[in-house]
mmCIF file of the N, C-alpha and C atoms, coordinates in Angstrom:
data_MODEL
# 
_entry.id   MODEL 
# 
loop_
_atom_site.group_PDB 
_atom_site.id 
_atom_site.type_symbol 
_atom_site.label_atom_id 
_atom_site.label_alt_id 
_atom_site.label_comp_id 
_atom_site.label_asym_id 
_atom_site.label_entity_id 
_atom_site.label_seq_id 
_atom_site.pdbx_PDB_ins_code 
_atom_site.Cartn_x 
_atom_site.Cartn_y 
_atom_site.Cartn_z 
_atom_site.occupancy 
_atom_site.B_iso_or_equiv 
_atom_site.pdbx_formal_charge 
_atom_site.auth_seq_id 
_atom_site.auth_comp_id 
_atom_site.auth_asym_id 
_atom_site.auth_atom_id 
_atom_site.pdbx_PDB_model_num 
ATOM 1   N N  . MET A 1 1  ? -30.027 -158.419 143.045 1.00 0.00 ? 1  MET A N  1 
ATOM 2   C CA . MET A 1 1  ? -29.823 -157.351 142.078 1.00 0.00 ? 1  MET A CA 1 
ATOM 3   C C  . MET A 1 1  ? -31.172 -157.070 141.404 1.00 0.00 ? 1  MET A C  1 
ATOM 4   N N  . THR A 1 2  ? -31.557 -155.816 141.365 1.00 0.00 ? 2  THR A N  1 
ATOM 5   C CA . THR A 1 2  ? -32.801 -155.442 140.695 1.00 0.00 ? 2  THR A CA 1 
ATOM 6   C C  . THR A 1 2  ? -32.573 -155.325 139.188 1.00 0.00 ? 2  THR A C  1 
ATOM 7   N N  . ASN A 1 3  ? -33.659 -155.261 138.434 1.00 0.00 ? 3  ASN A N  1 
ATOM 8   C CA . ASN A 1 3  ? -33.537 -155.055 136.981 1.00 0.00 ? 3  ASN A CA 1 
ATOM 9   C C  . ASN A 1 3  ? -32.815 -153.746 136.693 1.00 0.00 ? 3  ASN A C  1 
ATOM 10  N N  . TYR A 1 4  ? -33.076 -152.722 137.484 1.00 0.00 ? 4  TYR A N  1 
ATOM 11  C CA . TYR A 1 4  ? -32.404 -151.427 137.318 1.00 0.00 ? 4  TYR A CA 1 
ATOM 12  C C  . TYR A 1 4  ? -30.895 -151.588 137.482 1.00 0.00 ? 4  TYR A C  1 
ATOM 13  N N  . GLU A 1 5  ? -30.484 -152.287 138.531 1.00 0.00 ? 5  GLU A N  1 
ATOM 14  C CA . GLU A 1 5  ? -29.056 -152.488 138.767 1.00 0.00 ? 5  GLU A CA 1 
ATOM 15  C C  . GLU A 1 5  ? -28.427 -153.305 137.636 1.00 0.00 ? 5  GLU A C  1 
ATOM 16  N N  . ARG A 1 6  ? -29.177 -154.300 137.148 1.00 0.00 ? 6  ARG A N  1 
ATOM 17  C CA . ARG A 1 6  ? -28.681 -155.118 136.039 1.00 0.00 ? 6  ARG A CA 1 
ATOM 18  C C  . ARG A 1 6  ? -28.473 -154.277 134.792 1.00 0.00 ? 6  ARG A C  1 
ATOM 19  N N  . ILE A 1 7  ? -29.423 -153.383 134.511 1.00 0.00 ? 7  ILE A N  1 
ATOM 20  C CA . ILE A 1 7  ? -29.309 -152.518 133.336 1.00 0.00 ? 7  ILE A CA 1 
ATOM 21  C C  . ILE A 1 7  ? -28.135 -151.558 133.490 1.00 0.00 ? 7  ILE A C  1 
ATOM 22  N N  . LYS A 1 8  ? -27.958 -150.997 134.688 1.00 0.00 ? 8  LYS A N  1 
ATOM 23  C CA . LYS A 1 8  ? -26.833 -150.080 134.914 1.00 0.00 ? 8  LYS A CA 1 
ATOM 24  C C  . LYS A 1 8  ? -25.488 -150.752 134.672 1.00 0.00 ? 8  LYS A C  1 
ATOM 25  N N  . ALA A 1 9  ? -25.439 -152.054 134.902 1.00 0.00 ? 9  ALA A N  1 
ATOM 26  C CA . ALA A 1 9  ? -24.178 -152.780 134.752 1.00 0.00 ? 9  ALA A CA 1 
ATOM 27  C C  . ALA A 1 9  ? -23.917 -153.232 133.312 1.00 0.00 ? 9  ALA A C  1 
ATOM 28  N N  . MET A 1 10 ? -24.874 -152.986 132.400 1.00 0.00 ? 10 MET A N  1 
ATOM 29  C CA . MET A 1 10 ? -24.722 -153.427 131.011 1.00 0.00 ? 10 MET A CA 1 
ATOM 30  C C  . MET A 1 10 ? -23.635 -152.636 130.282 1.00 0.00 ? 10 MET A C  1 
ATOM 31  N N  . SER A 1 11 ? -23.016 -153.316 129.341 1.00 0.00 ? 11 SER A N  1 
ATOM 32  C CA . SER A 1 11 ? -22.093 -152.627 128.435 1.00 0.00 ? 11 SER A CA 1 
ATOM 33  C C  . SER A 1 11 ? -22.933 -151.808 127.465 1.00 0.00 ? 11 SER A C  1 
ATOM 34  N N  . ILE A 1 12 ? -22.311 -150.922 126.715 1.00 0.00 ? 12 ILE A N  1 
ATOM 35  C CA . ILE A 1 12 ? -23.024 -150.102 125.741 1.00 0.00 ? 12 ILE A CA 1 
ATOM 36  C C  . ILE A 1 12 ? -23.692 -150.981 124.678 1.00 0.00 ? 12 ILE A C  1 
ATOM 37  N N  . GLU A 1 13 ? -23.047 -152.065 124.294 1.00 0.00 ? 13 GLU A N  1 
ATOM 38  C CA . GLU A 1 13 ? -23.619 -152.981 123.311 1.00 0.00 ? 13 GLU A CA 1 
ATOM 39  C C  . GLU A 1 13 ? -24.856 -153.685 123.869 1.00 0.00 ? 13 GLU A C  1 
ATOM 40  N N  . GLU A 1 14 ? -24.768 -154.147 125.129 1.00 0.00 ? 14 GLU A N  1 
ATOM 41  C CA . GLU A 1 14 ? -25.906 -154.804 125.766 1.00 0.00 ? 14 GLU A CA 1 
ATOM 42  C C  . GLU A 1 14 ? -27.069 -153.823 125.937 1.00 0.00 ? 14 GLU A C  1 
ATOM 43  N N  . MET A 1 15 ? -26.764 -152.602 126.326 1.00 0.00 ? 15 MET A N  1 
ATOM 44  C CA . MET A 1 15 ? -27.798 -151.582 126.509 1.00 0.00 ? 15 MET A CA 1 
ATOM 45  C C  . MET A 1 15 ? -28.485 -151.274 125.181 1.00 0.00 ? 15 MET A C  1 
ATOM 46  N N  . ALA A 1 16 ? -27.724 -151.149 124.118 1.00 0.00 ? 16 ALA A N  1 
ATOM 47  C CA . ALA A 1 16 ? -28.300 -150.859 122.799 1.00 0.00 ? 16 ALA A CA 1 
ATOM 48  C C  . ALA A 1 16 ? -29.236 -151.988 122.373 1.00 0.00 ? 16 ALA A C  1 
ATOM 49  N N  . ALA A 1 17 ? -28.836 -153.224 122.578 1.00 0.00 ? 17 ALA A N  1 
ATOM 50  C CA . ALA A 1 17 ? -29.668 -154.374 122.223 1.00 0.00 ? 17 ALA A CA 1 
ATOM 51  C C  . ALA A 1 17 ? -30.930 -154.405 123.081 1.00 0.00 ? 17 ALA A C  1 
ATOM 52  N N  . PHE A 1 18 ? -30.803 -154.095 124.364 1.00 0.00 ? 18 PHE A N  1 
ATOM 53  C CA . PHE A 1 18 ? -31.948 -154.087 125.272 1.00 0.00 ? 18 PHE A CA 1 
ATOM 54  C C  . PHE A 1 18 ? -32.964 -153.020 124.854 1.00 0.00 ? 18 PHE A C  1 
ATOM 55  N N  . VAL A 1 19 ? -32.490 -151.816 124.584 1.00 0.00 ? 19 VAL A N  1 
ATOM 56  C CA . VAL A 1 19 ? -33.380 -150.719 124.194 1.00 0.00 ? 19 VAL A CA 1 
ATOM 57  C C  . VAL A 1 19 ? -34.064 -151.029 122.869 1.00 0.00 ? 19 VAL A C  1 
ATOM 58  N N  . GLU A 1 20 ? -33.311 -151.583 121.935 1.00 0.00 ? 20 GLU A N  1 
ATOM 59  C CA . GLU A 1 20 ? -33.887 -151.933 120.632 1.00 0.00 ? 20 GLU A CA 1 
ATOM 60  C C  . GLU A 1 20 ? -34.974 -152.995 120.799 1.00 0.00 ? 20 GLU A C  1 
ATOM 61  N N  . ALA A 1 21 ? -34.713 -154.015 121.599 1.00 0.00 ? 21 ALA A N  1 
ATOM 62  C CA . ALA A 1 21 ? -35.689 -155.092 121.820 1.00 0.00 ? 21 ALA A CA 1 
ATOM 63  C C  . ALA A 1 21 ? -36.909 -154.580 122.580 1.00 0.00 ? 21 ALA A C  1 
ATOM 64  N N  . ALA A 1 22 ? -36.711 -153.727 123.548 1.00 0.00 ? 22 ALA A N  1 
ATOM 65  C CA . ALA A 1 22 ? -37.828 -153.178 124.328 1.00 0.00 ? 22 ALA A CA 1 
ATOM 66  C C  . ALA A 1 22 ? -38.741 -152.336 123.448 1.00 0.00 ? 22 ALA A C  1 
ATOM 67  N N  . GLY A 1 23 ? -38.172 -151.564 122.550 1.00 0.00 ? 23 GLY A N  1 
ATOM 68  C CA . GLY A 1 23 ? -38.961 -150.744 121.645 1.00 0.00 ? 23 GLY A CA 1 
ATOM 69  C C  . GLY A 1 23 ? -39.771 -151.572 120.669 1.00 0.00 ? 23 GLY A C  1 
ATOM 70  N N  . ARG A 1 24 ? -39.230 -152.674 120.273 1.00 0.00 ? 24 ARG A N  1 
ATOM 71  C CA . ARG A 1 24 ? -39.899 -153.569 119.321 1.00 0.00 ? 24 ARG A CA 1 
ATOM 72  C C  . ARG A 1 24 ? -41.097 -154.255 119.971 1.00 0.00 ? 24 ARG A C  1 
ATOM 73  N N  . ASN A 1 25 ? -40.998 -154.542 121.261 1.00 0.00 ? 25 ASN A N  1 
ATOM 74  C CA . ASN A 1 25 ? -42.044 -155.277 121.971 1.00 0.00 ? 25 ASN A CA 1 
ATOM 75  C C  . ASN A 1 25 ? -42.980 -154.364 122.746 1.00 0.00 ? 25 ASN A C  1 
ATOM 76  N N  . ASN A 1 26 ? -42.996 -153.089 122.411 1.00 0.00 ? 26 ASN A N  1 
ATOM 77  C CA . ASN A 1 26 ? -43.734 -152.094 123.193 1.00 0.00 ? 26 ASN A CA 1 
ATOM 78  C C  . ASN A 1 26 ? -43.280 -152.212 124.631 1.00 0.00 ? 26 ASN A C  1 
ATOM 79  N N  . CYS A 1 27 ? -44.159 -152.184 125.590 1.00 0.00 ? 27 CYS A N  1 
ATOM 80  C CA . CYS A 1 27 ? -43.678 -152.270 126.977 1.00 0.00 ? 27 CYS A CA 1 
ATOM 81  C C  . CYS A 1 27 ? -43.995 -153.616 127.603 1.00 0.00 ? 27 CYS A C  1 
ATOM 82  N N  . GLN A 1 28 ? -44.454 -154.588 126.828 1.00 0.00 ? 28 GLN A N  1 
ATOM 83  C CA . GLN A 1 28 ? -44.872 -155.870 127.394 1.00 0.00 ? 28 GLN A CA 1 
ATOM 84  C C  . GLN A 1 28 ? -43.778 -156.587 128.173 1.00 0.00 ? 28 GLN A C  1 
ATOM 85  N N  . LYS A 1 29 ? -42.551 -156.480 127.742 1.00 0.00 ? 29 LYS A N  1 
ATOM 86  C CA . LYS A 1 29 ? -41.459 -157.200 128.399 1.00 0.00 ? 29 LYS A CA 1 
ATOM 87  C C  . LYS A 1 29 ? -40.919 -156.447 129.616 1.00 0.00 ? 29 LYS A C  1 
ATOM 88  N N  . ILE A 1 30 ? -41.177 -155.150 129.698 1.00 0.00 ? 30 ILE A N  1 
ATOM 89  C CA . ILE A 1 30 ? -40.613 -154.366 130.798 1.00 0.00 ? 30 ILE A CA 1 
ATOM 90  C C  . ILE A 1 30 ? -41.694 -153.618 131.564 1.00 0.00 ? 30 ILE A C  1 
ATOM 91  N N  . CYS A 1 31 ? -42.813 -154.282 131.781 1.00 0.00 ? 31 CYS A N  1 
ATOM 92  C CA . CYS A 1 31 ? -43.913 -153.706 132.557 1.00 0.00 ? 31 CYS A CA 1 
ATOM 93  C C  . CYS A 1 31 ? -44.468 -154.810 133.435 1.00 0.00 ? 31 CYS A C  1 
ATOM 94  N N  . VAL A 1 32 ? -44.782 -154.503 134.683 1.00 0.00 ? 32 VAL A N  1 
ATOM 95  C CA . VAL A 1 32 ? -45.297 -155.530 135.583 1.00 0.00 ? 32 VAL A CA 1 
ATOM 96  C C  . VAL A 1 32 ? -46.763 -155.827 135.340 1.00 0.00 ? 32 VAL A C  1 
ATOM 97  N N  . TYR A 1 33 ? -47.452 -154.976 134.594 1.00 0.00 ? 33 TYR A N  1 
ATOM 98  C CA . TYR A 1 33 ? -48.881 -155.167 134.370 1.00 0.00 ? 33 TYR A CA 1 
ATOM 99  C C  . TYR A 1 33 ? -49.126 -155.969 133.104 1.00 0.00 ? 33 TYR A C  1 
ATOM 100 N N  . ARG A 1 34 ? -49.975 -156.967 133.206 1.00 0.00 ? 34 ARG A N  1 
ATOM 101 C CA . ARG A 1 34 ? -50.367 -157.759 132.039 1.00 0.00 ? 34 ARG A CA 1 
ATOM 102 C C  . ARG A 1 34 ? -51.110 -156.859 131.065 1.00 0.00 ? 34 ARG A C  1 
ATOM 103 N N  . GLN A 1 35 ? -50.765 -156.924 129.815 1.00 0.00 ? 35 GLN A N  1 
ATOM 104 C CA . GLN A 1 35 ? -51.400 -156.066 128.816 1.00 0.00 ? 35 GLN A CA 1 
ATOM 105 C C  . GLN A 1 35 ? -52.906 -156.330 128.797 1.00 0.00 ? 35 GLN A C  1 
ATOM 106 N N  . GLY A 1 36 ? -53.681 -155.257 128.870 1.00 0.00 ? 36 GLY A N  1 
ATOM 107 C CA . GLY A 1 36 ? -55.130 -155.356 128.864 1.00 0.00 ? 36 GLY A CA 1 
ATOM 108 C C  . GLY A 1 36 ? -55.747 -155.492 130.241 1.00 0.00 ? 36 GLY A C  1 
ATOM 109 N N  . SER A 1 37 ? -54.916 -155.685 131.286 1.00 0.00 ? 37 SER A N  1 
ATOM 110 C CA . SER A 1 37 ? -55.435 -155.814 132.645 1.00 0.00 ? 37 SER A CA 1 
ATOM 111 C C  . SER A 1 37 ? -55.951 -154.461 133.137 1.00 0.00 ? 37 SER A C  1 
ATOM 112 N N  . GLU A 1 38 ? -56.675 -154.475 134.253 1.00 0.00 ? 38 GLU A N  1 
ATOM 113 C CA . GLU A 1 38 ? -57.200 -153.227 134.813 1.00 0.00 ? 38 GLU A CA 1 
ATOM 114 C C  . GLU A 1 38 ? -56.072 -152.241 135.120 1.00 0.00 ? 38 GLU A C  1 
ATOM 115 N N  . ASN A 1 39 ? -54.984 -152.732 135.742 1.00 0.00 ? 39 ASN A N  1 
ATOM 116 C CA . ASN A 1 39 ? -53.865 -151.835 136.050 1.00 0.00 ? 39 ASN A CA 1 
ATOM 117 C C  . ASN A 1 39 ? -53.241 -151.276 134.783 1.00 0.00 ? 39 ASN A C  1 
ATOM 118 N N  . CYS A 1 40 ? -53.152 -152.104 133.744 1.00 0.00 ? 40 CYS A N  1 
ATOM 119 C CA . CYS A 1 40 ? -52.597 -151.647 132.466 1.00 0.00 ? 40 CYS A CA 1 
ATOM 120 C C  . CYS A 1 40 ? -53.468 -150.522 131.897 1.00 0.00 ? 40 CYS A C  1 
ATOM 121 N N  . LYS A 1 41 ? -54.759 -150.664 132.037 1.00 0.00 ? 41 LYS A N  1 
ATOM 122 C CA . LYS A 1 41 ? -55.684 -149.672 131.489 1.00 0.00 ? 41 LYS A CA 1 
ATOM 123 C C  . LYS A 1 41 ? -55.716 -148.377 132.287 1.00 0.00 ? 41 LYS A C  1 
ATOM 124 N N  . LYS A 1 42 ? -55.567 -148.466 133.625 1.00 0.00 ? 42 LYS A N  1 
ATOM 125 C CA . LYS A 1 42 ? -55.763 -147.262 134.430 1.00 0.00 ? 42 LYS A CA 1 
ATOM 126 C C  . LYS A 1 42 ? -54.473 -146.583 134.901 1.00 0.00 ? 42 LYS A C  1 
ATOM 127 N N  . LEU A 1 43 ? -53.346 -147.267 134.826 1.00 0.00 ? 43 LEU A N  1 
ATOM 128 C CA . LEU A 1 43 ? -52.086 -146.677 135.283 1.00 0.00 ? 43 LEU A CA 1 
ATOM 129 C C  . LEU A 1 43 ? -51.168 -146.417 134.085 1.00 0.00 ? 43 LEU A C  1 
ATOM 130 N N  . PRO A 1 44 ? -50.354 -145.362 134.152 1.00 0.00 ? 44 PRO A N  1 
ATOM 131 C CA . PRO A 1 44 ? -49.451 -145.073 133.027 1.00 0.00 ? 44 PRO A CA 1 
ATOM 132 C C  . PRO A 1 44 ? -48.370 -146.145 132.881 1.00 0.00 ? 44 PRO A C  1 
ATOM 133 N N  . CYS A 1 45 ? -47.930 -146.360 131.656 1.00 0.00 ? 45 CYS A N  1 
ATOM 134 C CA . CYS A 1 45 ? -46.863 -147.328 131.394 1.00 0.00 ? 45 CYS A CA 1 
ATOM 135 C C  . CYS A 1 45 ? -45.637 -147.044 132.244 1.00 0.00 ? 45 CYS A C  1 
ATOM 136 N N  . GLN A 1 46 ? -45.345 -145.783 132.450 1.00 0.00 ? 46 GLN A N  1 
ATOM 137 C CA . GLN A 1 46 ? -44.163 -145.407 133.233 1.00 0.00 ? 46 GLN A CA 1 
ATOM 138 C C  . GLN A 1 46 ? -44.211 -146.024 134.628 1.00 0.00 ? 46 GLN A C  1 
ATOM 139 N N  . THR A 1 47 ? -45.401 -146.133 135.214 1.00 0.00 ? 47 THR A N  1 
ATOM 140 C CA . THR A 1 47 ? -45.541 -146.724 136.542 1.00 0.00 ? 47 THR A CA 1 
ATOM 141 C C  . THR A 1 47 ? -45.215 -148.217 136.500 1.00 0.00 ? 47 THR A C  1 
ATOM 142 N N  . GLY A 1 48 ? -45.752 -148.922 135.510 1.00 0.00 ? 48 GLY A N  1 
ATOM 143 C CA . GLY A 1 48 ? -45.468 -150.356 135.380 1.00 0.00 ? 48 GLY A CA 1 
ATOM 144 C C  . GLY A 1 48 ? -44.007 -150.632 135.119 1.00 0.00 ? 48 GLY A C  1 
ATOM 145 N N  . ILE A 1 49 ? -43.371 -149.799 134.314 1.00 0.00 ? 49 ILE A N  1 
ATOM 146 C CA . ILE A 1 49 ? -41.950 -149.962 134.021 1.00 0.00 ? 49 ILE A CA 1 
ATOM 147 C C  . ILE A 1 49 ? -41.121 -149.670 135.265 1.00 0.00 ? 49 ILE A C  1 
ATOM 148 N N  . LYS A 1 50 ? -41.488 -148.648 136.026 1.00 0.00 ? 50 LYS A N  1 
ATOM 149 C CA . LYS A 1 50 ? -40.779 -148.330 137.279 1.00 0.00 ? 50 LYS A CA 1 
ATOM 150 C C  . LYS A 1 50 ? -40.848 -149.517 138.229 1.00 0.00 ? 50 LYS A C  1 
ATOM 151 N N  . HIS A 1 51 ? -41.997 -150.123 138.358 1.00 0.00 ? 51 HIS A N  1 
ATOM 152 C CA . HIS A 1 51 ? -42.133 -151.295 139.235 1.00 0.00 ? 51 HIS A CA 1 
ATOM 153 C C  . HIS A 1 51 ? -41.278 -152.457 138.730 1.00 0.00 ? 51 HIS A C  1 
ATOM 154 N N  . TRP A 1 52 ? -41.201 -152.626 137.407 1.00 0.00 ? 52 TRP A N  1 
ATOM 155 C CA . TRP A 1 52 ? -40.359 -153.678 136.840 1.00 0.00 ? 52 TRP A CA 1 
ATOM 156 C C  . TRP A 1 52 ? -38.890 -153.430 137.170 1.00 0.00 ? 52 TRP A C  1 
ATOM 157 N N  . LEU A 1 53 ? -38.455 -152.179 137.050 1.00 0.00 ? 53 LEU A N  1 
ATOM 158 C CA . LEU A 1 53 ? -37.058 -151.835 137.352 1.00 0.00 ? 53 LEU A CA 1 
ATOM 159 C C  . LEU A 1 53 ? -36.706 -152.142 138.804 1.00 0.00 ? 53 LEU A C  1 
ATOM 160 N N  . GLU A 1 54 ? -37.661 -152.006 139.691 1.00 0.00 ? 54 GLU A N  1 
ATOM 161 C CA . GLU A 1 54 ? -37.428 -152.227 141.121 1.00 0.00 ? 54 GLU A CA 1 
ATOM 162 C C  . GLU A 1 54 ? -37.459 -153.707 141.512 1.00 0.00 ? 54 GLU A C  1 
ATOM 163 N N  . ARG A 1 55 ? -37.934 -154.564 140.625 1.00 0.00 ? 55 ARG A N  1 
ATOM 164 C CA . ARG A 1 55 ? -37.991 -156.003 140.906 1.00 0.00 ? 55 ARG A CA 1 
ATOM 165 C C  . ARG A 1 55 ? -36.601 -156.636 140.824 1.00 0.00 ? 55 ARG A C  1 
ATOM 166 N N  . GLU A 1 56 ? -36.476 -157.768 141.494 1.00 0.00 ? 56 GLU A N  1 
ATOM 167 C CA . GLU A 1 56 ? -35.247 -158.552 141.384 1.00 0.00 ? 56 GLU A CA 1 
ATOM 168 C C  . GLU A 1 56 ? -35.141 -159.091 139.961 1.00 0.00 ? 56 GLU A C  1 
ATOM 169 N N  . SER A 1 57 ? -33.950 -159.061 139.399 1.00 0.00 ? 57 SER A N  1 
ATOM 170 C CA . SER A 1 57 ? -33.755 -159.572 138.029 1.00 0.00 ? 57 SER A CA 1 
ATOM 171 C C  . SER A 1 57 ? -33.677 -161.085 138.053 1.00 0.00 ? 57 SER A C  1 
ATOM 172 N N  . LYS A 1 58 ? -33.948 -161.665 136.903 1.00 0.00 ? 58 LYS A N  1 
ATOM 173 C CA . LYS A 1 58 ? -33.901 -163.137 136.781 1.00 0.00 ? 58 LYS A CA 1 
ATOM 174 C C  . LYS A 1 58 ? -32.587 -163.594 136.242 1.00 0.00 ? 58 LYS A C  1 
# 
């Protein structure tokens, strides 16, 4: 199951908590690029988040 599939399966309460937590932590928790890395600097956050969504969930 990918992170995207896991998020789609969340209840409204789980989704609200996830969105609230993600906003608080900027994109560090939902981006595949280490903050400050070359990829973080040269690629848009949306790209890193898309790659995170496509990864297998833990």
